[in-house]
N, C-alpha and C positions, 0 to 999 in steps of 0.2 A: 503492500498499500504506500501512496505518494499522496503527499496534500500538495492540494494548489494555493499557495499565495493567496490573499483576499485580495493586494491588489491586483495580479493576475484575472482573479474571476469576477473585478471590476471591469477589466478591457470586455466583456461578452455579455455584462450585464446593462442594466439599464441606465444605469450611467454613462455606457458609451454609444446608447444606442443614437441623441441626435448627431452626433460626430460624425459616426459610420453612415449615415442615413447623406449625408451631405459630401461627406468626403468620397463616396460613393458614385454617391447620385442617385438614380433612377433602379431600380431592382434590375430591370430588365438588358440594360449598359451595363452595367457593373458586372454578371453574370460572364459575360460573352466571353473574360478573359480565362477563367473558370471552365469555358466549354471547350474553348481551342485547345486548353491545357491537357484535359481529358479526353479529347481524340486525339489526339498527338500520343499519349501513351494510354492509358485504357484500354480506348477503341482499337488501338490495334491488335490489343491480345484476347477482350473480353467484349465481341459482338454484343450480350443481353443477361439480366441475369439478378441478383440480390448483392445490392453495393450497402456496406456500411460506410458512413461517414462518419471519422472521430473526430471530436472537436469541430463539430460542426457552426458552432456559433450563431450566427445571428442568420443562416439558409445562403450563400451565395453560391457557398460548391455542391452543396442539398439539391437546392433547384437547377446547376449547371447536370449533376449527372439526373435528375427527372429528364432535363429537354436531351437527352443521351440517349432515353429509353430503359434506363434503369429504374429496379426497383429498389426502395432507398431506405434504410433505416438511420436516423440520423442520431447521434450519442454527444454531449455535452455534459461537464458539473455545474452549466450556471442555468437554474429553472429561468431565468429573466428571457438568456437569449433561444430556451426552447420554446418559449411561449411567443415571442416576436417571429421566431422559425415559421412556426405554425401557423400563426393570423398570416401571415402573407404568403404559404406553401398549401395549408389546408385543404382548402376552398377548391383550387385550380388541378391538384393534382389526388385527392382525396384518398383510395386506399395503398393507392405507389407505395405512400412517403407515411413513415412515420418518425415518431422521438422518445427519446428516451434518456433521461437524466442518469447519469454513470457518476462513478466514483474514476476522480484521476483519472480521466479519458480512457481505462483499462475494460476493451468488451467482455459482456456480462459472459458469464458460461452459461449459460441458458442458453448462447449463441452458437454452441462448438461444433464445430463442422457444418455448419447450416449456410456457412459465407461465401458467392462467387468473387467478389473485389474486397476491398479494403480502401477507402481517402482519408489520406493524414495529408491536407494540402492547408489547414490553416495556423502553421506557428506550431499543435499542440508539441510535436516532438520536442521543442527548444524550453519547455517548461516545465520539462522534467528534467529533476535538477543533481539526479543520481546516476552511476551505470546501473547499481544495484535495479533503479524503477526503470533505468529504459530497459533491460534486461527484464522485467516482471510485464513492463506493458507489449515491448512486441512478442513476449510469447503466449499472450493472451490473445493476440492479433493472429498468432499463427494457430492456435486452437483453434478459432472462429472459422477460419480458411474451411472449404473442402482441397481434399488433392488435388495440385493444378491451378487453386484459388492462387489469384494477382493484390500484392499490395502495392500501392504509391504513397510516397512518402516524399512531403515537400519541404525542404531546405534549403537556408542560408548555404552562401560556399564560403562553407566558415574559416577552409584554409586560404583563402582570397583574404579577408575579411580582418582576418590573425595577423597578419602580413603588411599589409595596405592601408587599415582604417588607421588614421592619428587617434589621442587619448579619447579624444570625443569627438565623433561624428556628428555632423549637422545634414540632414537629407532637403532634397530641396521642396522650398516651399510651396502648400495649394493652400489656395483661396477661397473657400467658401462663402456659403452663405446660408443663415437660417430666418426663424422667425424672429430673431434675437439681432438679427444684424451680419456684417460680414465680419469674417474671423478668418486668421491665417492657419492651416496645419501644418507641424513639422513634428517629426520622430528625432531623438536623439540616439545615440548612443554612447556608452560611457566604459572603457577599457581597463583605467585603472593602471596607464603604464606598460613597462617591459618589464620583465617579457610577461606573455600576455596572460592574465588569467583566465580562465576558461569559464566562469560567472561574470557576467559582466549584468549593468543592466542598459532597461530602452524608456525613453519620455515621451510622452504624447504630451505636446502641447498643442496648447487651442490661445493664439494669440488676437483679443479684441487690437479691433482698431484702436481703440479708446486709450489702449495701453495695459485692459485687463490681461492675468495670467490662469489659465485654470491647465491643469498635469495630471495623468495618468501615468503610472510606473509602475517598471516590473522587471521581476531578475529573470535571467535566462542562460543555457547553460550552450554553451560552444561546443558542438560535435560535429568532426570532420566528416566528411563522405565517406573515406579510408574507414576510419573510426565507428561511422555506422555500418560498413560492408561487415564488418570484425562482427558486430551485436547480431548480426541478421543472420550470420551464417555458425554462429554459437546456439540461435535459437532452433535453427533448423532451414532457414532459407534457403533456396539454391540460388539457380541462374541470376543475377541481375544487371539493369541496364540504368544508365545516365543519363537522362534526358536536361541541355543546357534553357537558359532561356530563351537563346539564339533559335532555339530550335522551337520551343513551345508557345512563344510569346508571354510567359507566364513570370514573376518577377523572382520565384525560388529554381532551384534544381529540383528535378524531381529524380528518386530514386524509385524505380520499378522492380520488384523481387516476386521471385514464384515457391508456392508450396509445391515440393515435388510430388507429383504422383504418385500412388501407390501401386506398384505392376502385379498381376494376377503371379499367382504364386501355384506352383506345382509342389508339394513335398516330396522328397526322395525316401525311398524304403529305407528302414533301418538298418542301417551298415553298408550303406550304399557310399556314403559321405568319403570317404577315404579313395574313391575311386577319381571325386574330382577337388578334390583339397587343393588351399588356392594356390601352395608351395608350386602344384605341378602346372597351374593357367601358362598359358606362354606370357613371353611378353617382351620388349624391343630392344634385348639387349645386347645382338648379334649385328653388326652392319648387313645391308640391305647387296649382295650382288650378285649380279646377271650373270649366267653362264653360255648364255647365245646370243649371238648374234642375226638378226631374221637375214635372209636373201634377199626379199622381199618387203612391200607395205601391206601384202595380205598376211605374213605371219605374224600378227599383231598379239602379243600374248596377255593383253591388258583388257581386249574388248570383250564386252559382256552387253545382252542384250538389256532394255531398261527393266522386263519385270525376270532377268535370272534370280535367284535367292541362294544363297551359301547357310549356315548353322544360324539360325535367330535363337539358341536356347543359351540364356543367361543364367550365369551362376551366382544366386543371391542370399539374404542370408534376412531372414526374417526379425521381428523384434526380441523374439525372443533367442536368438542369436544360433537358431536351426539355418541349416545350408538348404537350398532349393535352387530348383531350376526355375525361371522364366520363359513364355514361351509369348514372343511378341511379334508386332513388323518388323523388317528390316528399315532401320537408317540409311540414308542415306543425305550424304554432304556435297553439295555443288557451291564450287565457288564461282562470284558470281559478280561479272564486273560491268554489268550493261550491255557487251557486247555481241555483235548476233553469235558468234561460234558457243559462248556461255550459255546468252540465253534461250537456245535449239536446245543443249541438254538438259535446263533445266525445264520447258516446254514438254519435250518429248516424255520425262519421264515422269511430270505430272500427269500427262494424258496415258500415259502406257502402263505404269504400274502401279500398285496399292502402295508403296514406299512411303515411309513417311518422310521428307522432305524436307531438310533442313537447307536454304538458299543464303549462305553469308558472301557480305561483299566489303572488300575493303577497300577503304579513302586512303589511296594513295598520292598523298600531299608533293607534289613537285613544282618545277620554277613557270609550266608551260599553264597548271591549272587546267589542267584532263580532268583531276578529278570533280573537278566542279559540275561539267557534261556528263559524266558520268553517273555524279549522283544524284542527279535530278532524272538521267535517263531511268536508272534503279525505283526509284521511289514510283515514275510511270507503269513501269513494266511489272512491280509487284501490285501494284494496285489492281492495272489488266489480268495477271495472271489467277487472282485470289478471286476476282468479279467473273473470268469468262472461264475458269479449269478447276481446282479447287484451293483451300485451304492449305498452308505447308508457313514454317518457320521461318521468319526471316528475322536474320543477326546482320550487325556490323562491328567494323574495328578498325584504328584509323592508324598509316605510320606514312610520319612526317619527313620528307626527305629534300626539302627546298633548299636545304643548304649541302647538298652532295650532289656533283655534276654526272656522276656515273649512277645512272637508274636504274633504266629503261623495264624493261620486262622481268621485274624480282621474283621471278622463279622459289628460290630459296625461302623469300619468305612468308610465301603461300604456302610453302609445303612447311612451314615452323609451324606457321597460323595453324593448318589443317589440326599440328598436334595438341596444339591449347584449345581450340574449339571440343575437340574428341575426349580431351580430359576434363572439360567446365562439364562436358555433360555425361558424363561418367559417376562423376561425383554427384550430380544434380540428381540424375535419376536411377543411379546405380547400374545404367547399362550405355555403350558407348555409341559412337559412330561405327556402322558397317563396311562401307566403304565410300570413296569421296572421288568427285572427276572435277574436271574444268573443260573450259570450250575449248576447242580445238576444230580444223575443218585441211581438209586433203591439200590445201595449197600449202597451209602452212607446213603438215608433216613432211611434202616434200621438199621442201627449202630446209628445214631444220633435220636432215635426216643422213646419219653417219655414226660412225664410231664416238667420237668426241660428245655428241650432240647426246648418247646413249649414256657413256660416262656421266655427264651432268645430269642427267635423269636418277642415276646413282644417288645424285647427292639432293636431289630433293627429296626422294623419296626418306631417303636418312633423316634428313633434317625433319622429318614428318614421323620419325622413330623417334628421333633423341629428343622430342618435344613431348611426346606422350610418355616416354619413360617413369615408370616401368611399367605401364600399361600395357597390353595390344593397342599396334595401331590399326586404324581400320585400313583396307585394303584401298590402291587405286585403280579405277577403271574408267574404260573408256569407251565410247557407243559407235558403233560401225563409223569410220572415218569416210564424208563426203564432203564433195565442194561447197563451197560456202555456197553458193546459188540454189542449189538442192536444199540447204540447210535451209533460208529465204523461202521457198516454197513450200516448204513442209510449214513455218509458222503463222504463212501470211501476210499482205500487206502492212494490215495493221498493227500487226508488235512487231515486225521488223521496222515500221517507221517510228518506234518507243526509242529503238537502240540509239547508243551511241557508239561509231568506230572510229572517230578520226582521232590520230596521237599526236597533233598540235595543232587544239582546235584557233580558231582566230575570235577575241572576244571582240563584240560590236563596242559601240558607246553606250546602250540601254543595258548592256550586262549577257547579252545573249551571242551562245556561240556559234560561228559557221566552222564548216568543214577547212583545213586547209588546202585540199587540191592534191598535195604535194608528198604527201609522206605515204608509206610502202601500204599503209591498209588502206589511205586514201585511194590509192593507184589501184590496187585490185578491186577499189569496189566502182569506180569509173570504167574498167572495164565488163564489168556484169554488167553496169547498165546500161552499156554499148552493144554489149550480147557478145562478146569477144571468148573468145574460149583462154582460161587460165590456169588451163592446167595440159599444155602441148605435147609434155612425155612425160612417162610414168616410169621410172627409175626401176630396173629388174632386180640389180644388184647394189651392193653397197660398193664405193668407191676405194 
């Protein structure tokens, strides 16, 4: 249990009402900022269901959740705040919204295992002033969520604030007006020198134009994103993604965490455990080495059909520590750039397999700004494929190479990232990724075909194995290699038109990219558009 200081309670109660109403303006205008943040985070992962709004205060975040289509339970320790929220939202949303007074923002045990999503967007977490109380609060949220449920937690970027804020920071003043006249609203943070104390004070000031000053203040705890991540892991949450203000338009950064789903478990007969002892499980301790050189391109040892499956039995333990075999769908990772080759692989696997598909996009930041064009293409493509084919998991990471001259297509970085993703899924779900692929076409394979390239690819596979160690690395596979023109025919003009292919985009004054027309990929695409032959010969032997 932890107590909420009275001055914090005042921020949510009747003393705060006149200020809140005029600082935020009409409800419909204020809620849009929350709604945009919810759509950019929770909306991508949870299309519907019951969401608990923890620390709902006056109901702005609750209204945004309702407008996004969720059923909502608003929780807050301040009865005055809940009364106000109920007055404003109850008549419009009826049975879709309920409110409940709680002790210290904790989710009551009566909701255990019944909640699809949790929203903590109003700064409630910062009012919890000890690590023990933070763990208790997060544990109550973890218990409330169903397996696979989503937590959305808004927090200041305290790492930056601790480093850059002056001892007394004053926010930009906001001019407001109510029935008592005009006033200026200002927020002030007090850090008490250096080294920074994690407990700090905030003051909310109403400055009357005639010289009057009214003040509400409270004590808060600065907990960085990394520290919150450790707490989430401690209580059992799995994969975490951080969405910043530039992405969501929301003033706080938003951490999104998932409660790992519970797989279906098949118990082993007594005495069978030793047959699959964990010590005997394969791992990635030995380097990969190819003992063959194919005589022609038809000998592709990595080729698999979209529907090809291998063993999907996974060794796991239940909560009592008993070993078991888990049978599940095959999990396939597609390293996805937004170009035609990788989009073709993703599209075909979504259409022709029943695998669980994970598409991962790396923001490869370079001097030319190619990543910006690719990022925009990926967002369009993900939305298109989810709506026209089927849903899939989409993840992202960033590698910044702006200050390095040698960059290009960094296959080794891709390989290392594959291992990181596979290990993350293994930790979160108890099983990892079975196979992975990236885009290629017949034109590229002909160009990069030789002993040196095969040796280079050995290093890529070893990068995957190294970053997976000591866990098993997913197997690499390729779809049948076909010319890029045939890939485009399979995808259709609409999906092909969403892709980005140029390696050196030219940026216009309005911020839109155009193709350079001279890079290797542009030359290939120009040949395809003119109907020219792109595969004049096919080597039958290695040089």
